[in-house]
N, C-alpha and C positions, 0 to 999 in steps of 0.2 A: 720676433716676427718682423718682416721687412716693412719699414715705414715709408710713406710717400706723401708728397704735398703737390697740389695742383692749384694754379691760380690764373684766371683769365679776366680781362677787363674790356669794357666797351663804353663809349660815350654816347649818351642818349639825349636827344634834344627835347628835354622836358624838365620841369622843376623837380628838385630832389624829393619833395613831399609826394608827388605823383608817382615817381619811380618806386619809392619805398612802399607806398600803398599797394601798388600793383603786385610787387613781389611778396608782400606780406599776406595777400589774399590767396590762399591755396586753391580756391575755386577758379582762379585765372590761370593756374599753372598748365592745365592740359592744352591751352592755346599755344604755348610757346615751349613746352617741355621737349628737349631733344630726344627723350625716350618714349614718351607717350604717343608721339606722332607715329611711331613705328607700330603701334598696336591700338588703333582707335577703340576697339572693343574691350580694352583692359578695364577691369572692374575697379572703381575708385570710390572710397567712402571718406567723409569729412567729419571731424569731431564737431560737436555742437558749439563748442567755444571758439572754433576757428584756429586752434593752436596746433592741429596735426591733421594728417591725412594718411590713408593707407591705399596701396595699390596691389592688385593681384592679377597677373597676366600669364599667359602661356609663352609669350615672346620675350617680354621684358622682366620676367620674374616677379617677385613679390617683396614687399617691405613697407616701411613707414618713414615719415618725416615729421619731426616734432620741434616746435620752437622751444628753446631752452632759456633764451635771454634775448633782450633787444633794447636798443637805445634809439628811439624814433627821433629823426628820420635817417640816422646815419649807419645803423648796423642791426643785423638780425643773426642770431646764433641758432643752429639747428643740431639735432641728433638724428643722423641718418642710419636706419637699420635695414640691412638687407637680410631677407630670409631665404630667398632663392635667386640665382642658382647656387649660392653658398651663403653661409651666415657671416655677417661682418657688420661692425658698428664704426661709423666715421663721424667726425665733427665737420660741419659745413657752416660757412659764413657768407653772407652777403653784406658788403659795406658800400656806402654811397658818399660821394664827395661832389660838391659844386665844382663845375669845371667849364669855363668858357661859355657861360650862359646856359649850360645844360647840366647833366649829371654823369659822373663816371661811376658805373656800377662794376664792382669787383666780386667775382664768385670764387670761393676758395674751398678746398677740401683737404683735410688732414686725416690720414688713416693708416691702416696697416693691412697687409694681405695675410691670409693663412700661411703658415710656415712652408707648406708643400707647394706654394705658388710663388716662391721667391724669384724664380726665373722669369716671371711675368711682370716684374716691377716696372721696367722701362717701357714695355709695350702698354701696360695698364695706364701708366701716366700719360702716354701719348694719346691713347684712345679716349680716355675720359677728358683730356684736354681738348680734343677735337669736338667731343660732345658739348663741352661748356661753350666753346666758340660758336657752335651751331645754335645753342640755346640763347646766347646773348644776342646773336643776330636776329633771331625771331622775337626776343623780348624787345629789342630796339624798334623793330617794325610795329609790333603790337602797341607799344606805348605811344609812338609817334603818329601812327596812322589809324589805330583802332582795329587792325587785322594783320594777319600774317599771310603774305602771298606765296604760300607753299602748299600745294595740294598733292596728295599721293593717292594713286589708284593701283591696287595690287592686282595685276593682270594674271598672275599665277604662271603655271607651266604651259609652254607652247613650243613650237618648232621654229627655228630661225633658218631661213634659206641662206646658203653660202653665197659669196660674191667675190669677184675680182675687184681690186681697188688700186688707186694711185693716191699717195699721201706723203706725209713727212713724219719722221720719227724723231722725237725730242726727249731729252732728259733735262729736268729743271727742278727747282725747289717747289714744294707744294704751295708756298706763298705766292710764287710767280706763275702758277699754273694757268689761272684765268687769262692773264695778259698774253702769255706765250701761245696758248691755244688759239686765242682770237687772232693773233698775228699769223699763225700757221694757216688757219682757215682762209684768211684774207689772201695770203700768198697763193694758196692752191686755187682759189676761185679765180684770181686774176690770170693764172696760167691757163685754166680751162677756157676763159673768155678769149685770151690771146690766140689760142689754138682752135677756136670754134668747136669746142667739145662740150658735150652735154652729159652730166653725170646720170647714172641709171636711176638713183634715188637720192635722198638727202644725205648729208654728211654724217660721219660716225667718228668715234674715238675708241681705240682699244688700249686698255691699261695693262702694260706688261709687268710693271713693278711698282710697289709702294713700299718705301722704307720709312715708316712713320716716325721711328725714333730719330733718324737722321733728317727727316723732313724732305725726302727726295722722291720723285716719281719719274717714270719713263712711260711714254705713250706714243701711239701712232694715231694721227688724225688725218682724215682724207675723205674721198668720195668713191663709192662703187662706180665701176665703168665696165663696159662690155669687153673692151680690149685695150691694152696699153699701147700708146704710140711709141715710136722708136726714139723720140727726141726728149726724153725725160731730163730735166735739170739734174745736176750732179747731187743735189741735196734732197731729191725726191726718191721715193721707193715705190715699187709695185709689188703686189702679192695676192694671195688668195686666202679668204677666211672660210672655214669649213661650215657646212650645214651641221647644225647641232640642236639639241634640246636646251631650253633656257627657262629660267624663272625671271619674270619681267615685272618691273615697277615703273609706272608712268608718273613723272613729275611735271606739274604745271606751275610755272612761276620763274622768278629770276634765277640765274645760274648761281648766285651767291647762296641760295638755299638748296642747291642740288645735292649737297652732302646728306640731306635728310633721306633721299632715296637710297644712296649707297649704304648709309648706316643701317637703314631699315632692312635692307637685303642681308647685311652681315648679321644683324640680330636674328633674322629668320633662318639663316643658314646654321647659326649656332644652336637654334632651337629645333633643328632637324625638320624644318618645314620642307626643305629640299636638300639634296646632296650635291654640293658644288664640285664641278670637275676641276682637277688640278692640271689637266692637259691643255685646256683652252682658256685663254684669258678673258676676263669680264670686259664688257664694252657698253657704250651708250650710243644711241641713235638720236638725231635731232630731227624732229618731225615738222619743224618750220624754220624759216630762214632767220638766223640770229641777228643778221644785220638789218632786217626790215620788219621785225616783229616786236611789238611792245613787250617789255621784259616780263610783265605779269602774265602774258599770254604765251610765253615760250613753253613748248612741250618737248620734253626729253624722256626717252625710255631707257632705263638702265636694265641691262641683261646679265644674268649670272648663268653661264653655261653649267649644265647639270650632267651627272653621270647617268 
């Protein structure tokens, strides 16, 4: 059976004892879990002794997590059992080290896939790795501030009116995405201002390609506009996005947590809540100005075109 290992780390500005205690308490996991955020109504039960919990959901499947060994405050070992969407048992570990006045938390999984899913090993490693990164970001916020500034509202199915746009198409690494997109938006805004043009509505980004294993993405970011002027810079593009049906999720909070909306949409697509179109690329719309809005108040709507 194809084996895999996943390991991600984050430095948290808190004493090692506090970080260990937060992770050790399963009742705190729903606050920062990268999976449970996708299904708030998921049924969760906790063992009386605090050593295990079970979940049962229609979106995130079902299973259990059980503490098998621990060395307070430096390590916790778990047995992770998946029952749905397929049966699998993996070993999971959290380890903690004092680092620069804070604590480095490392989340690791070692397991194997069913033999018939050997072809998914690389993709599985990339997807779960991104889940771990999302979870560690939320854990860091939760421990450092007492809350996670990432709220999801599942808007469901609706119709998106098409639009003409001016923008910039970019390919970059996923790690550089935030900085590159911010630079693109600033450049486009400056061009609009210099030409005394007013966008029809707020900015958007269309994601043409995600190569998770290679860590590469390609996107177009820009603004809807009634008609393109004839003096577009050479690195700008114009185009038309079609009217389509979409499944939408609204995210309120910093862009560093926006992956929660995208992952939740992917979970719901796999659970057949909606049937995603292969002909129209998914996109996000920014409901307020990212350069003038406090990050905890940023509103982004992620749209998955549907068949």
